[in-house]
One Martini backbone bead per residue (centre of mass of N, CA, C, O) as a GRO file, in nm:
protein
  103
    1MET     BB    1   0.096   0.037   0.023
    2ALA     BB    2   0.061   0.364  -0.028
    3VAL     BB    3   0.185   0.671   0.060
    4ILE     BB    4   0.020   0.966   0.140
    5THR     BB    5   0.113   1.289   0.056
    6ASN     BB    6   0.111   1.661   0.097
    7LYS     BB    7   0.318   1.719  -0.108
    8LYS     BB    8   0.425   1.960  -0.300
    9LEU     BB    9   0.484   2.053  -0.599
   10PRO     BB   10   0.685   2.195  -0.787
   11PHE     BB   11   0.660   2.462  -0.984
   12ALA     BB   12   0.784   2.353  -1.250
   13THR     BB   13   0.601   2.106  -1.272
   14ARG     BB   14   0.331   2.259  -1.282
   15ALA     BB   15   0.399   2.433  -1.531
   16GLN     BB   16   0.449   2.199  -1.729
   17ARG     BB   17   0.169   2.071  -1.707
   18LEU     BB   18   0.001   2.316  -1.787
   19ASN     BB   19   0.130   2.347  -2.066
   20ILE     BB   20   0.035   2.075  -2.178
   21TYR     BB   21  -0.267   2.125  -2.143
   22LEU     BB   22  -0.272   2.378  -2.327
   23LEU     BB   23  -0.174   2.232  -2.579
   24ILE     BB   24  -0.416   2.044  -2.607
   25ILE     BB   25  -0.629   2.265  -2.627
   26ALA     BB   26  -0.515   2.404  -2.879
   27LEU     BB   27  -0.539   2.155  -3.066
   28LEU     BB   28  -0.847   2.125  -3.033
   29MET     BB   29  -0.915   2.406  -3.144
   30LEU     BB   30  -0.794   2.342  -3.428
   31ALA     BB   31  -0.966   2.072  -3.493
   32GLN     BB   32  -1.207   2.216  -3.506
   33GLN     BB   33  -1.512   2.283  -3.739
   34PHE     BB   34  -1.715   2.525  -3.635
   35THR     BB   35  -1.518   2.773  -3.537
   36TYR     BB   36  -1.315   3.031  -3.623
   37THR     BB   37  -1.259   3.167  -3.350
   38ILE     BB   38  -1.143   2.918  -3.208
   39TYR     BB   39  -0.914   2.878  -3.407
   40VAL     BB   40  -0.769   3.146  -3.358
   41TRP     BB   41  -0.729   3.106  -3.049
   42GLY     BB   42  -0.569   2.843  -3.082
   43PHE     BB   43  -0.331   2.969  -3.234
   44ARG     BB   44  -0.249   3.170  -3.017
   45LEU     BB   45  -0.207   2.965  -2.793
   46LEU     BB   46   0.006   2.796  -2.941
   47PHE     BB   47   0.221   3.015  -2.963
   48VAL     BB   48   0.259   3.057  -2.658
   49VAL     BB   49   0.303   2.759  -2.563
   50VAL     BB   50   0.548   2.692  -2.739
   51THR     BB   51   0.730   2.912  -2.629
   52LEU     BB   52   0.712   2.811  -2.334
   53GLN     BB   53   0.820   2.522  -2.387
   54VAL     BB   54   1.105   2.601  -2.450
   55ALA     BB   55   1.156   2.710  -2.163
   56LEU     BB   56   1.033   2.481  -1.973
   57GLY     BB   57   1.208   2.242  -2.102
   58ASN     BB   58   1.490   2.389  -1.967
   59ILE     BB   59   1.397   2.310  -1.681
   60ASN     BB   60   1.393   2.215  -1.363
   61PRO     BB   61   1.139   2.045  -1.191
   62GLU     BB   62   1.266   2.128  -0.887
   63TRP     BB   63   1.210   2.414  -0.899
   64ASP     BB   64   1.131   2.711  -0.803
   65PHE     BB   65   0.996   3.007  -0.878
   66LYS     BB   66   1.245   3.191  -0.895
   67LYS     BB   67   1.425   3.010  -1.074
   68SER     BB   68   1.221   2.962  -1.302
   69ALA     BB   69   1.164   3.256  -1.381
   70ARG     BB   70   1.449   3.341  -1.452
   71LYS     BB   71   1.508   3.127  -1.673
   72THR     BB   72   1.259   3.184  -1.849
   73LEU     BB   73   1.323   3.484  -1.911
   74VAL     BB   74   1.593   3.434  -2.049
   75ILE     BB   75   1.486   3.253  -2.277
   76LEU     BB   76   1.275   3.458  -2.387
   77LEU     BB   77   1.485   3.673  -2.457
   78ILE     BB   78   1.640   3.506  -2.663
   79ILE     BB   79   1.403   3.463  -2.853
   80ALA     BB   80   1.351   3.766  -2.908
   81LEU     BB   81   1.632   3.827  -3.027
   82ILE     BB   82   1.619   3.626  -3.262
   83PHE     BB   83   1.367   3.745  -3.389
   84ALA     BB   84   1.474   4.034  -3.433
   85PHE     BB   85   1.717   3.954  -3.604
   86SER     BB   86   1.555   3.816  -3.834
   87VAL     BB   87   1.397   4.069  -3.917
   88PHE     BB   88   1.652   4.240  -3.985
   89VAL     BB   89   1.808   4.026  -4.192
   90THR     BB   90   1.610   3.938  -4.421
   91PRO     BB   91   1.635   4.164  -4.640
   92TYR     BB   92   1.935   4.104  -4.699
   93LEU     BB   93   1.900   3.807  -4.789
   94VAL     BB   94   1.708   3.864  -5.022
   95GLU     BB   95   1.903   4.044  -5.182
   96LEU     BB   96   2.124   3.823  -5.222
   97GLY     BB   97   1.919   3.626  -5.393
   98ARG     BB   98   1.908   3.825  -5.609
   99PRO     BB   99   1.939   3.913  -5.914
  100LYS     BB  100   2.116   4.099  -6.117
  101ARG     BB  101   2.076   4.391  -6.289
  102ALA     BB  102   2.084   4.499  -6.618
  103PHE     BB  103   2.133   4.840  -6.756
   0.00000   0.00000   0.00000
């Protein structure tokens, strides 16, 4: 017989579980074929949850709130910087790929 304890799960574990549940909800919202509004909200939720999953998937499940929040914010900042850099550099890369015009 197992002993049941009232020990609370660490914050990081709870956050990761909640994120997985939200991911499932977002996918179900995308899979439904009844309402376009639900589909759009599902896509928005999926965008947020997948971005959070990148951050939450890289933290230790045993961490408390303070340590989890700090590491998650650092990872989200890195994601934002990479996104901003890609938006900045894309026009230059497109220009490099275009053939030169002869005048």
